[in-house]
Kinemage of the C-alpha trace (Angstrom):
@kinemage 1
@onewidth
@group {chain A} dominant
@subgroup {mainchain}
@vectorlist {calphas} color= white
{ca met a 1} P -0.837 11.742 -9.521
{ca ala a 2} L 0.990 8.561 -9.741
{ca ile a 3} L 2.866 7.002 -7.057
{ca ile a 4} L 6.086 5.360 -8.587
{ca arg a 5} L 7.686 4.386 -5.451
{ca arg a 6} L 6.408 3.428 -1.878
{ca asn a 7} L 7.548 1.876 1.174
{ca ser a 8} L 5.667 1.258 4.618
{ca phe a 9} L 8.810 -0.037 6.615
{ca asn a 10} L 6.116 -2.381 8.302
{ca trp a 11} L 8.724 -5.092 9.615
{ca asp a 12} L 6.703 -7.367 12.211
{ca gly a 13} L 9.819 -9.628 12.692
{ca ala a 14} L 12.546 -9.446 15.703
{ca pro a 15} L 12.795 -5.865 17.049
{ca asp a 16} L 15.952 -3.559 16.038
{ca thr a 17} L 16.176 -5.438 13.011
{ca ala a 18} L 18.563 -3.861 10.142
{ca val a 19} L 16.998 -2.898 7.272
{ca thr a 20} L 18.279 -4.538 3.923
{ca ile a 21} L 17.486 -4.603 0.447
{ca glu a 22} L 15.647 -7.903 0.541
{ca arg a 23} L 13.478 -6.996 3.887
{ca ser a 24} L 12.491 -3.742 2.228
{ca ser a 25} L 10.824 -5.765 -0.485
{ca met a 26} L 8.365 -7.142 1.977
{ca his a 27} L 6.656 -3.677 2.466
{ca gly a 28} L 6.651 -1.849 -0.801
{ca asp a 29} L 9.105 -1.133 -3.693
{ca pro a 30} L 12.592 -2.530 -2.672
{ca phe a 31} L 15.391 0.012 -2.081
{ca asp a 32} L 18.353 -0.168 -4.334
{ca ser a 33} L 20.785 0.730 -1.712
{ca val a 34} L 21.019 0.834 2.008
{ca asp a 35} L 23.786 2.316 3.942
{ca ser a 36} L 24.452 0.792 7.645
{ca pro a 37} L 24.882 0.819 10.387
{ca gly a 38} L 22.091 3.133 12.044
{ca val a 39} L 19.417 2.130 9.578
{ca thr a 40} L 17.002 -0.122 11.633
{ca tyr a 41} L 13.337 -1.137 11.728
{ca asp a 42} L 11.841 0.208 15.363
{ca gln a 43} L 8.638 -1.057 16.609
{ca ser a 44} L 8.415 1.327 19.485
{ca thr a 45} L 7.845 4.596 17.777
{ca val a 46} L 5.524 4.100 14.861
{ca tyr a 47} L 2.942 6.137 12.914
{ca ala a 48} L 1.068 3.123 11.178
{ca gly a 49} L 1.779 -0.473 11.011
{ca ala a 50} L 3.966 -2.701 13.005
{ca ala a 51} L 7.144 -0.545 12.776
{ca ala a 52} L 8.905 2.470 11.383
{ca leu a 53} L 12.467 3.443 10.065
{ca arg a 54} L 14.811 4.569 12.794
{ca leu a 55} L 18.060 6.474 11.570
{ca asp a 56} L 20.709 7.104 14.247
{ca asn a 57} L 23.966 6.631 12.982
{ca pro a 58} L 26.400 9.374 14.654
{ca ser a 59} L 29.157 9.355 12.378
{ca ser a 60} L 27.820 9.587 8.894
{ca ser a 61} L 24.599 10.275 6.808
{ca asn a 62} L 23.236 6.583 6.413
{ca gly a 63} L 20.025 5.684 4.918
{ca met a 64} L 18.480 4.077 1.882
{ca ser a 65} L 17.634 5.000 -1.660
{ca trp a 66} L 15.592 4.506 -4.633
{ca thr a 67} L 17.817 4.987 -7.965
{ca asp a 68} L 17.001 4.844 -11.772
{ca leu a 69} L 14.502 7.776 -11.537
{ca ser a 70} L 13.960 10.325 -13.949
{ca leu a 71} L 11.933 12.885 -12.351
{ca ala a 72} L 10.910 16.488 -13.312
{ca asp a 73} L 7.741 17.434 -11.738
{ca cys a 74} L 7.511 15.148 -8.574
{ca ala a 75} L 6.069 14.876 -5.171
{ca leu a 76} L 7.394 13.014 -1.952
{ca arg a 77} L 5.589 12.261 1.336
{ca val a 78} L 6.941 11.044 4.605
{ca tyr a 79} L 5.981 10.785 8.078
{ca ile a 80} L 8.502 12.073 10.375
{ca asn a 81} L 9.228 11.941 14.275
{ca arg a 82} L 12.388 13.916 14.961
{ca gly a 83} L 12.539 13.004 18.386
{ca ser a 84} L 15.019 15.700 20.125
{ca ser a 85} L 17.013 16.001 17.201
{ca glu a 86} L 17.800 19.526 15.898
{ca ser a 87} L 20.253 18.754 12.862
{ca gly a 88} L 21.080 16.433 10.255
{ca asn a 89} L 19.799 15.418 6.755
{ca ile a 90} L 16.161 14.004 6.082
{ca trp a 91} L 16.350 13.253 2.509
{ca trp a 92} L 18.897 13.959 -0.338
{ca ser a 93} L 18.527 14.026 -4.210
{ca pro a 94} L 20.384 15.488 -7.288
{ca gly a 95} L 19.110 19.011 -7.973
{ca pro a 96} L 16.999 20.327 -5.084
{ca gly a 97} L 19.586 18.480 -2.830
{ca thr a 98} L 19.397 18.269 1.207
{ca ala a 99} L 16.092 18.670 3.162
{ca ser a 100} L 17.509 19.057 6.465
{ca leu a 101} L 16.455 19.672 10.335
{ca gly a 102} L 17.266 22.745 12.173
{ca ala a 103} L 17.036 24.219 15.647
{ca ala a 104} L 13.412 23.952 17.410
{ca gly a 105} L 12.366 21.549 14.242
{ca asp a 106} L 12.905 24.058 11.294
{ca val a 107} L 12.850 22.328 8.063
{ca thr a 108} L 14.786 23.209 5.141
{ca trp a 109} L 14.671 22.029 1.398
{ca asp a 110} L 16.746 23.951 -1.018
{ca ala a 111} L 15.790 27.306 -0.637
{ca leu a 112} L 12.834 26.824 1.330
{ca thr a 113} L 12.699 26.955 5.165
{ca leu a 114} L 9.574 26.209 7.435
{ca glu a 115} L 10.674 27.520 11.006
{ca asp a 116} L 9.426 25.474 14.273
{ca ala a 117} L 7.639 22.934 11.807
{ca leu a 118} L 8.218 19.830 13.395
{ca pro a 119} L 7.391 19.702 17.262
{ca ala a 120} L 9.705 17.402 19.259
{ca asp a 121} L 8.718 13.674 19.787
{ca thr a 122} L 5.675 14.310 17.443
{ca trp a 123} L 4.534 12.321 14.237
{ca cys a 124} L 4.288 14.855 11.387
{ca arg a 125} L 3.535 14.407 7.938
{ca val a 126} L 5.854 16.346 5.371
{ca glu a 127} L 5.059 16.817 1.939
{ca ala a 128} L 7.286 18.281 -0.782
{ca thr a 129} L 6.299 19.116 -4.412
{ca arg a 130} L 8.258 20.547 -7.554
{ca gln a 131} L 6.386 21.694 -10.714
{ca gly a 132} L 9.143 23.082 -12.989
{ca thr a 133} L 11.396 25.133 -10.596
{ca thr a 134} L 8.613 25.997 -8.048
{ca gly a 135} L 9.122 23.917 -5.137
{ca thr a 136} L 6.454 23.684 -2.224
{ca leu a 137} L 7.294 22.270 1.265
{ca arg a 138} L 4.198 21.570 3.446
{ca val a 139} L 4.011 20.088 7.126
{ca trp a 140} L 0.914 18.482 8.796
{ca ser a 141} L 1.938 18.493 12.679
{ca thr a 142} L -1.254 18.851 14.593
{ca asp a 143} L -3.311 16.405 12.464
{ca pro a 144} L -0.890 14.052 10.251
{ca ala a 145} L -3.977 12.365 8.687
{ca ser a 146} L -5.662 15.614 7.569
{ca thr a 147} L -6.753 16.230 4.248
{ca gly a 148} L -7.290 20.023 5.040
{ca ala a 149} L -4.752 22.800 4.997
{ca pro a 150} L -1.303 22.186 6.550
{ca asp a 151} L 0.063 23.739 9.644
{ca ala a 152} L 2.951 25.289 7.747
{ca glu a 153} L 3.532 25.695 4.133
{ca thr a 154} L 5.974 27.575 1.901
{ca ser a 155} L 6.649 27.707 -1.792
{ca gly a 156} L 9.660 29.293 -3.946
{ca thr a 157} L 12.142 28.634 -6.764
{ca ile a 158} L 14.246 25.826 -6.311
{ca asp a 159} L 16.756 23.767 -8.478
{ca gly a 160} L 14.634 22.031 -11.560
{ca ser a 161} L 17.200 19.656 -12.504
{ca thr a 162} L 16.205 15.838 -13.174
{ca ile a 163} L 16.106 14.040 -9.936
{ca thr a 164} L 17.829 10.545 -10.920
{ca gln a 165} L 18.019 9.159 -6.902
{ca trp a 166} L 16.160 9.680 -3.979
{ca trp a 167} L 17.735 9.122 -0.536
{ca leu a 168} L 16.308 9.046 3.054
{ca glu a 169} L 19.235 9.648 5.109
{ca his a 170} L 20.313 11.247 8.776
{ca leu a 171} L 23.532 11.727 10.745
{ca gly a 172} L 23.180 12.331 14.716
{ca asp a 173} L 20.541 11.853 17.173
{ca ala a 174} L 17.733 9.209 16.075
{ca ile a 175} L 14.960 10.353 13.855
{ca trp a 176} L 11.930 7.985 12.849
{ca ile a 177} L 10.298 7.945 9.514
{ca asp a 178} L 7.424 6.160 8.294
{ca glu a 179} L 5.223 5.549 4.981
{ca trp a 180} L 7.699 7.043 2.181
{ca ser a 181} L 6.224 7.684 -1.243
{ca ile a 182} L 7.270 9.339 -4.108
{ca ala a 183} L 5.351 10.303 -7.555
{ca asp a 184} L 6.156 11.535 -10.801
{ca thr a 185} L 3.777 14.564 -10.861
{ca ala a 186} L 3.454 17.667 -8.779
{ca asp a 187} L 0.240 16.839 -7.096
{ca ala a 188} L 0.609 16.293 -3.238
{ca ile a 189} L 0.385 12.679 -2.255
{ca gly a 190} L -1.887 13.031 0.845
{ca pro a 191} L -2.049 10.988 3.837
{ca val a 192} L -2.015 7.169 3.987
{ca ile a 193} L -5.436 5.544 3.445
{ca glu a 194} L -7.662 3.720 6.040
{ca ala a 195} L -10.158 1.411 4.282
{ca leu a 196} L -13.772 0.916 5.045
{ca arg a 197} L -13.301 -2.709 5.157
{ca thr a 198} L -10.333 -5.110 5.275
{ca asn a 199} L -9.729 -8.933 5.598
{ca thr a 200} L -6.628 -11.143 6.014
{ca cys a 201} L -8.477 -14.345 5.256
{ca asp a 202} L -6.084 -16.074 7.771
{ca gly a 203} L -8.598 -18.727 8.909
{ca pro a 204} L -8.073 -22.279 9.929
{ca thr a 205} L -7.284 -24.672 6.812
{ca gly a 206} L -10.094 -26.553 5.833
{ca ala a 207} L -12.884 -24.750 7.736
{ca gln a 208} L -16.083 -23.611 6.039
{ca ile a 209} L -15.841 -19.710 6.206
{ca thr a 210} L -18.550 -18.224 8.487
{ca thr a 211} L -19.773 -14.673 9.611
{ca ser a 212} L -18.362 -15.728 13.211
{ca asn a 213} L -15.082 -17.046 12.076
{ca ser a 214} L -14.086 -14.390 9.832
{ca gly a 215} L -13.796 -11.243 11.995
{ca gly a 216} L -11.601 -10.360 15.055
{ca ser a 217} L -7.888 -10.542 14.064
{ca leu a 218} L -8.683 -11.089 10.580
{ca gly a 219} L -10.413 -8.047 10.014
{ca asp a 220} L -14.065 -6.905 9.295
{ca ala a 221} L -16.244 -10.119 9.295
{ca trp a 222} L -18.321 -11.174 6.132
{ca ser a 223} L -21.899 -10.288 6.274
{ca gly a 224} L -22.568 -13.536 4.437
{ca ala a 225} L -20.792 -16.863 3.445
{ca asp a 226} L -21.899 -19.444 1.128
{ca ala a 227} L -21.451 -23.221 1.830
{ca gly a 228} L -18.342 -24.604 0.118
{ca thr a 229} L -16.355 -21.562 0.668
{ca val a 230} L -13.432 -22.492 2.880
{ca tyr a 231} L -10.111 -21.418 4.226
{ca thr a 232} L -6.902 -22.878 2.499
{ca asp a 233} L -3.220 -22.813 3.552
{ca asp a 234} L -2.316 -22.048 -0.130
{ca ala a 235} L -2.244 -18.381 0.823
{ca tyr a 236} L -0.288 -15.403 -0.496
{ca thr a 237} L -0.145 -14.068 3.076
{ca gly a 238} L 0.313 -15.402 6.186
{ca ser a 239} L -1.406 -18.667 7.171
{ca gly a 240} L -4.681 -18.524 5.051
{ca ala a 241} L -6.553 -17.575 2.212
{ca ile a 242} L -10.145 -18.012 0.588
{ca leu a 243} L -10.596 -21.132 -1.493
{ca leu a 244} L -13.547 -20.802 -3.842
{ca pro a 245} L -13.469 -24.302 -5.562
{ca ser a 246} L -14.510 -25.436 -9.199
{ca gly a 247} L -17.906 -26.651 -10.079
{ca met a 248} L -20.326 -24.141 -8.579
{ca asp a 249} L -23.212 -23.453 -11.076
{ca ser a 250} L -24.166 -20.249 -9.494
{ca gly a 251} L -22.133 -17.432 -7.863
{ca ser a 252} L -21.031 -18.520 -4.392
{ca gly a 253} L -18.505 -16.945 -2.092
{ca val a 254} L -18.265 -14.289 0.806
{ca val a 255} L -19.866 -10.857 0.894
{ca trp a 256} L -19.567 -7.398 2.689
{ca gly a 257} L -23.298 -6.370 2.745
{ca ser a 258} L -25.129 -3.433 4.087
{ca leu a 259} L -22.456 -1.029 3.019
{ca pro a 260} L -23.043 2.726 2.842
{ca asp a 261} L -24.128 3.981 -0.644
{ca leu a 262} L -20.831 3.795 -2.550
{ca thr a 263} L -20.139 6.027 -5.420
{ca asp a 264} L -16.244 6.714 -5.363
{ca met a 265} L -14.633 3.524 -4.232
{ca ala a 266} L -11.824 1.007 -4.522
{ca val a 267} L -11.242 -2.665 -4.151
{ca arg a 268} L -7.845 -4.613 -3.716
{ca gly a 269} L -7.458 -8.281 -3.633
{ca tyr a 270} L -4.994 -10.980 -4.243
{ca leu a 271} L -5.961 -13.664 -6.747
{ca lys a 272} L -4.733 -17.097 -7.826
{ca arg a 273} L -6.456 -19.171 -10.446
{ca asp a 274} L -6.199 -22.792 -11.462
{ca ala a 275} L -4.945 -23.427 -14.894
{ca asp a 276} L -8.306 -24.390 -15.887
{ca ala a 277} L -10.183 -21.463 -14.717
{ca gln a 278} L -10.570 -19.542 -17.744
{ca asp a 279} L -14.176 -18.311 -17.406
{ca gly a 280} L -16.752 -17.277 -14.476
{ca his a 281} L -17.164 -14.954 -11.986
{ca val a 282} L -14.328 -13.866 -9.624
{ca trp a 283} L -16.471 -11.057 -7.808
{ca trp a 284} L -19.862 -9.497 -7.931
{ca ala a 285} L -21.264 -5.919 -6.799
{ca ser a 286} L -24.643 -4.325 -6.890
{ca gly a 287} L -24.423 -1.305 -9.046
{ca thr a 288} L -21.363 -2.428 -11.042
{ca gly a 289} L -22.229 -5.971 -11.932
{ca gly a 290} L -19.805 -8.933 -12.328
{ca cys a 291} L -16.085 -9.506 -13.024
{ca ser a 292} L -15.168 -12.702 -14.824
{ca leu a 293} L -12.207 -14.574 -15.989
{ca ser a 294} L -11.684 -14.987 -19.615
{ca ala a 295} L -9.534 -17.379 -21.982
{ca glu a 296} L -5.732 -17.874 -20.979
{ca gly a 297} L -5.985 -15.641 -17.994
{ca gly a 298} L -7.794 -12.523 -19.202
{ca leu a 299} L -10.040 -10.579 -16.892
{ca asp a 300} L -13.728 -9.057 -17.881
{ca trp a 301} L -15.184 -6.492 -15.624
{ca tyr a 302} L -18.060 -7.062 -17.914
{ca gly a 303} L -20.590 -5.244 -15.593
{ca val a 304} L -19.004 -2.042 -16.314
{ca gly a 305} L -17.492 -2.684 -19.808
{ca leu a 306} L -13.651 -2.951 -18.668
{ca ser a 307} L -11.615 -5.791 -19.713
{ca leu a 308} L -7.924 -6.759 -19.628
{ca pro a 309} L -6.432 -9.437 -22.206
{ca ser a 310} L -5.052 -12.963 -22.059
{ca gly a 311} L -2.059 -13.672 -19.868
{ca thr a 312} L -2.792 -10.825 -17.846
{ca ile a 313} L -3.439 -13.335 -15.030
{ca pro a 314} L -0.934 -16.362 -15.181
{ca ala a 315} L -2.144 -19.778 -14.077
{ca asp a 316} L -1.124 -20.954 -10.449
{ca thr a 317} L 0.503 -17.323 -9.619
{ca trp a 318} L -0.417 -14.820 -7.295
{ca val a 319} L -1.438 -11.574 -8.797
{ca arg a 320} L -2.871 -8.314 -7.232
{ca ile a 321} L -5.987 -6.775 -8.809
{ca glu a 322} L -7.446 -3.510 -8.138
{ca ala a 323} L -10.704 -1.952 -9.432
{ca arg a 324} L -11.989 1.639 -8.574
{ca arg a 325} L -14.384 4.166 -9.466
{ca glu a 326} L -13.726 7.854 -9.491
{ca gly a 327} L -17.216 9.907 -10.783
{ca ser a 328} L -18.108 7.886 -13.825
{ca thr a 329} L -14.701 6.930 -14.546
{ca gly a 330} L -13.304 3.229 -13.920
{ca tyr a 331} L -10.065 1.850 -13.538
{ca leu a 332} L -8.876 -2.035 -13.599
{ca ala a 333} L -5.207 -2.915 -13.007
{ca val a 334} L -3.228 -6.238 -12.399
{ca trp a 335} L 0.451 -6.712 -10.994
{ca ser a 336} L 1.846 -10.044 -11.879
{ca ser a 337} L 5.570 -9.715 -12.215
{ca asp a 338} L 5.689 -7.965 -8.925
{ca pro a 339} L 2.311 -7.827 -6.940
{ca gln a 340} L 3.814 -5.430 -4.490
{ca ala a 341} L 5.170 -2.574 -6.998
{ca ser a 342} L 3.554 0.611 -7.471
{ca ile a 343} L 3.279 0.531 -11.051
{ca pro a 344} L 0.813 -2.212 -12.561
{ca asp a 345} L 1.647 -4.567 -15.251
{ca val a 346} L -1.612 -4.114 -17.111
{ca glu a 347} L -4.327 -1.668 -16.562
{ca thr a 348} L -7.256 -0.032 -18.298
{ca ser a 349} L -9.719 2.988 -17.510
{ca gly a 350} L -12.959 3.983 -19.147
{ca thr a 351} L -16.433 5.449 -18.483
{ca ile a 352} L -18.888 3.346 -16.371
{ca thr a 353} L -21.757 3.239 -14.567
{ca thr a 354} L -22.477 5.536 -11.595
{ca asp a 355} L -24.951 3.384 -9.822
{ca val a 356} L -24.287 3.009 -5.910
{ca val a 357} L -22.800 -0.063 -4.687
{ca thr a 358} L -24.252 -1.444 -1.411
{ca gln a 359} L -22.583 -5.063 -1.303
{ca trp a 360} L -19.494 -6.742 -2.647
{ca trp a 361} L -19.152 -10.476 -3.443
{ca trp a 362} L -15.955 -12.222 -3.877
{ca glu a 363} L -17.494 -15.126 -5.457
{ca arg a 364} L -17.129 -17.847 -7.984
{ca phe a 365} L -18.860 -20.233 -10.123
{ca gly a 366} L -17.647 -22.292 -13.463
{ca thr a 367} L -14.823 -24.627 -14.032
{ca gly a 368} L -11.455 -24.386 -12.066
{ca ala a 369} L -10.910 -23.046 -8.561
{ca val a 370} L -9.751 -19.698 -7.445
{ca arg a 371} L -8.097 -18.299 -4.204
{ca trp a 372} L -8.461 -14.904 -2.936
{ca asp a 373} L -6.520 -12.993 -0.149
{ca glu a 374} L -5.650 -9.950 1.509
{ca leu a 375} L -8.936 -8.161 0.494
{ca ala a 376} L -9.969 -4.452 0.996
{ca leu a 377} L -12.616 -2.091 0.201
{ca asn a 378} L -12.857 1.593 0.472
{ca asp a 379} L -15.436 4.439 0.159
{ca ala a 380} L -12.687 6.708 -1.856
{ca ala a 381} L -11.257 6.294 -5.340
{ca ala a 382} L -7.658 6.274 -4.391
{ca gly a 383} L -5.920 2.993 -5.098
{ca leu a 384} L -5.300 0.945 -2.211
{ca gly a 385} L -2.013 -0.083 -2.806
{ca pro a 386} L -0.043 -3.385 -1.974
{ca ala a 387} L -0.049 -5.184 1.375
{ca asp a 388} L 3.007 -6.066 3.402
{ca glu a 389} L 4.947 -9.314 4.033
{ca arg a 390} L 4.689 -10.765 7.371
{ca val a 391} L 7.413 -12.690 9.278
{ca val a 392} L 6.396 -16.187 10.219
{ca val a 393} L 7.909 -17.226 13.369
{ca glu a 394} L 8.366 -21.066 13.995
{ca ala a 395} L 7.380 -22.638 17.412
{ca ser a 396} L 11.051 -22.428 17.921
{ca gly a 397} L 11.038 -18.776 18.032
{ca val a 398} L 13.245 -18.772 14.614
{ca glu a 399} L 12.257 -16.670 12.078
{ca gly a 400} L 10.813 -18.915 9.145
{ca glu a 401} L 10.017 -18.361 5.591
{ca his a 402} L 8.132 -15.123 4.406
{ca thr a 403} L 4.821 -16.589 2.998
{ca gly a 404} L 3.263 -13.704 1.366
{ca trp a 405} L 2.160 -10.444 1.868
{ca gly a 406} L 0.277 -9.512 5.133
{ca leu a 407} L -1.409 -6.736 6.732
{ca pro a 408} L -2.328 -4.066 4.332
{ca met a 409} L 0.112 -1.173 4.660
{ca tyr a 410} L -2.403 1.598 4.199
{ca leu a 411} L -5.137 0.222 6.239
{ca leu a 412} L -3.661 0.259 9.640
{ca thr a 413} L -4.584 2.723 12.652
{ca pro a 414} L -1.924 5.570 12.726
{ca gly a 415} L -0.220 7.055 15.571
{ca ser a 416} L 0.534 3.828 17.733
């Protein structure tokens, strides 16, 4: 299963702000079209993160879309709170057409109907898949985070025509939608991911990183931090990042230690390298060994035998890096042209060691400094995905520049 589009709606600026194409790019893949009015970020009714989407235009079916798609087999996942609404579209696409609400929370998609599937004023996870002309509609209402059987499910024959665009849209009483994803296979996408460890790296500029100043609002504190590792305001997100300076002659950095024995696992971080940083570690882990920069921005996870070519990590440019392991298969991917997109610019996979990981170091040695930001580690193999851009509010109370990607959209406690 490959997610090709996703958006978390995780707006943390002024309440009741209209969704726009530009703002949507802060929380995943930007939408190609947005119809207004009645398409708003809402921070009072949220499944995960800071905000959700509210659709409540009384006179026309407004919403947003991704276009330029070409989907045969496919999957969709959304979290829906219908409030008290009992009518109106939820989504629309060419081919299978409309998914809509009905009395008492019925959900209909093409020829498929689930009766009483969406309780009022309740967050539910809805997943729709199509393989050939067979469609399946599932709802998790008791526990939207469940990986077990859904509370309601139905399958049947639906239109198999190519889907070239997909809209979330609604007319009528307000409904709320969160964490929208679509994929280009018929495998169900599953619930949002909550990571084992995260850290925003938003410490005070110039301060030495310690175990005591790296927790709290920043996330999971480091188990250890070497001398010379400091916070910098040259950040991809919010107010800070980790600076690992040039000239260290042995691996120095920060570590999450005493991890449970990790077999399947995934990590994510945002990296920026100086132009002369063309060798030396950027991470090391027990069990899987080190990963180093190579000439002209290559990346070599030499500990497991996976590498990406020169040009993968441009100098002085923030990129997103994800590494993960499922069984004995390892994956390494980099997003450079759009670090918050779903599809990487460069990736590789292959057979790697299955030795357990019990500690993970974000570290540096060699010529040239690097910076790490928005770090995350999980005990499952699914990709952690991008983080969300935060709105910086200046002392005057006016929204300032968007400085980068902030709280990870898949790593936030659901149901708030």
